[in-house]
C-alpha atoms as one frame of an Amber mdcrd trajectory, in Angstrom:
protein
   0.011  -0.032  -0.084   1.282   3.539  -0.757   0.673   5.441   2.335   2.183
   8.511   0.788  -0.945   9.050  -1.643  -3.504  11.094  -0.444  -6.793   9.366
   0.311  -8.899  11.200  -2.106  -6.087  10.534  -4.798  -6.318   6.744  -4.699
  -8.231   4.908  -7.121 -11.564   3.396  -5.705 -10.474  -0.070  -5.734  -7.325
   0.960  -3.851  -9.330   2.788  -1.310 -11.213  -0.294  -0.794  -8.365  -2.400
  -0.768  -6.988  -0.464   2.120 -10.489  -0.107   3.838 -10.704  -3.854   3.950
  -6.916  -4.407   5.265  -5.496  -4.295   8.874  -4.437  -0.847   8.345  -6.162
   1.429  10.913  -6.989   4.112   8.200  -9.215   4.590   6.384 -11.770   3.304
   8.867 -15.181   4.092   9.663 -14.753   7.888   9.675 -13.252   7.813   6.202
 -15.842   5.541   4.757 -18.687   7.938   6.271 -16.867  10.666   4.732 -16.723
   8.904   1.276 -20.386   7.951   1.418 -21.393  11.571   2.358 -19.311  12.587
  -0.970 -21.273  10.176  -2.834 -24.657  11.887  -1.475 -23.381  15.212  -2.654
 -22.310  14.168  -5.913 -25.667  12.490  -6.556 -27.256  15.909  -5.573 -25.192
  17.720  -8.156 -25.885  15.237 -10.844 -29.643  15.428 -10.282 -29.634  19.160
 -10.463 -27.192  19.008 -13.601 -29.718  16.931 -15.420 -32.413  19.044 -14.710
 -31.014  22.537 -15.458 -31.782  23.735 -18.832 -35.042  22.123 -19.045 -38.033
  24.510 -19.995 -40.177  23.015 -17.373 -37.700  23.981 -14.506 -36.808  27.215
 -16.016 -37.951  29.191 -12.974 -35.549  27.250 -10.698 -32.590  27.804 -13.130
 -30.687  30.025 -10.673 -31.350  27.572  -7.906 -30.323  24.716  -9.700 -26.975
  26.299 -10.571 -26.256  27.197  -6.938 -27.104  23.815  -6.054 -24.446  22.388
  -8.201 -21.889  24.701  -7.161 -22.536  23.987  -3.413 -22.812  20.245  -3.737
 -19.838  20.071  -5.723 -17.831  22.292  -3.039 -19.448  19.908  -0.322 -18.490
  16.780  -2.130 -14.903  18.098  -2.236 -14.910  18.981   1.331 -16.035  15.571
   2.410 -13.221  14.012   0.176 -10.840  16.027   2.017 -12.138  15.031   5.318
 -11.241  11.215   4.442  -7.649  12.206   4.702  -8.341  14.682   7.828  -9.859
  11.879   9.538  -6.809   9.537   8.970  -4.356  12.421   9.897  -6.220  13.073
  13.153  -6.045   9.334  14.047  -2.275   9.244  14.165  -1.719  11.221  17.292
  -4.238   9.144  19.029  -2.465   5.966  17.841   0.751   7.347  19.157  -0.662
   8.177  22.458  -2.226   4.823  22.909   1.175   3.307  22.473   2.589   5.279
  25.494   3.192   3.019  28.494   0.687   3.453  31.034   2.271   5.402  34.002
   4.421   7.559  32.056   4.180  11.325  33.048   1.966  13.306  30.643   0.367
  10.250  29.082  -3.258  11.109  30.121  -2.934  14.656  29.020  -1.535  13.632
  25.689  -4.357  11.043  25.184  -6.885  13.568  26.088  -5.778  15.991  23.678
  -5.490  13.237  20.986  -9.142  12.299  21.625 -10.161  15.854  20.989  -8.340
  16.168  17.790  -9.717  12.597  16.685 -13.169  13.869  17.418 -12.864  16.845
  15.441 -12.956  15.296  11.997 -16.217  13.425  12.436 -17.667  16.459  13.979
 -16.738  18.472  10.647 -18.237  15.499   8.740 -21.621  15.794  10.412 -21.773
  19.613   9.820 -20.881  19.302   6.507 -23.374  16.507   5.526 -26.125  18.403
   7.272 -25.424  21.142   4.766 -25.795  18.608   1.850 -29.140  17.454   3.356
 -30.423  21.009   2.972 -29.579  21.178  -0.660 -31.007  17.883  -1.343 -34.296
  18.719   0.460 -34.412  21.784  -1.831 -33.789  19.902  -4.699 -36.397  17.324
  -4.213 -38.805  20.041  -4.806 -37.162  21.479  -7.888 -35.738  18.733 -10.041
 -36.932  16.263 -13.180 -39.107  13.201 -12.242 -36.589  11.477 -14.458 -33.964
  11.726 -11.627 -35.895  11.717  -8.477 -34.834   8.419  -7.510 -31.129   9.591
  -7.418 -32.251  12.275  -4.968 -33.606   9.538  -2.593 -30.548   7.827  -2.854
 -28.696  10.906  -2.047 -30.590  11.230   0.920 -30.276   7.557   2.046 -26.374
   7.960   1.514 -26.324  10.976   3.738 -28.205   9.431   6.430 -25.742   6.397
   6.584 -23.003   8.901   6.346 -24.085  11.136   9.284 -24.975   7.945  11.527
 -21.385   6.628  10.691 -19.843  10.092  11.554 -21.769  10.273  14.612 -20.543
   6.988  15.810 -16.966   8.126  15.357 -17.872  11.104  17.846 -19.059   8.897
  20.306 -16.302   6.387  20.310 -13.909   9.292  20.992 -15.950  11.316  23.661
 -16.600   7.932  25.403 -12.973   7.616  26.343 -12.455  11.359  27.284 -11.828
  12.196  31.002 -13.119  15.827  30.457 -16.887  14.776  30.670 -17.957  18.537
  30.074 -16.214  18.601  26.936 -17.367  15.117  25.883 -20.929  16.149  26.710
 -20.827  19.135  24.417 -19.166  17.174  21.595 -22.009  14.468  22.041 -24.840
  17.151  22.167 -23.790  18.562  19.108 -23.430  15.459  17.172 -26.949  14.062
  18.460 -28.700  17.686  17.682 -27.268  17.303  13.880 -28.108  13.630  13.850
 -31.806  14.419  15.207 -32.357  17.218  12.698 -30.892  15.722   9.544 -31.869
  11.951   9.936 -35.430  13.067  10.081 -35.158  15.228   6.765 -33.386  12.418
   5.000 -36.157   9.751   5.964 -38.759  12.191   4.940 -37.117  13.009   1.508
 -36.862   9.102   1.050 -40.079   8.320   2.061 -41.905  10.974   0.007 -40.079
   9.887  -3.175 -40.587   6.100  -2.686 -44.431   6.883  -2.055 -44.383   9.153
  -5.282 -42.647   6.457  -7.546 -44.667   3.629  -6.130 -47.831   5.653  -6.726
 -46.969   6.124 -10.408 -46.227   2.581 -10.901 -49.738   1.729 -10.205
């Protein structure tokens, strides 16, 4: 494995190969960021396939904005794959410090905070993607509406995965006030956007199934 290659520069098969190996990174955090990036990319695709159509001319400016923002969020999430791997390194080193070594607990606590920062960033970013998907669900061609549902489903899974990576780090923190604040932010984002994703998916599924009757 070439560890000098930035995560987002790897081929898909190369990334999956490393994900399935004994290497500690990429792991669940990086996988969550990738799935979120897929959701953002699908949002951009659906908007791109709608723009320029007469029936949706009134949404042209909105669609152009959604495309631009979704692409930017997809790129941000791809960068977070690498960031998640980078912030894990100090935590891995901290765990290797023999117990009883002066300063070990402080070093470990700092590393846990750093490791927690990447999945929190993912949650914030994916939440913004979900808002774009929700808007697009009312402004896109019916020919790509199923892709909007898949985008919502991907973002829901990505947020669940990112939140889990927050909790695994906060659970080990000795500063319970800091841990509680991080948990509360993750829980609030999950509660807000999981419901939106489920609503989008359910509405589109019902619409497609009704049209098939």
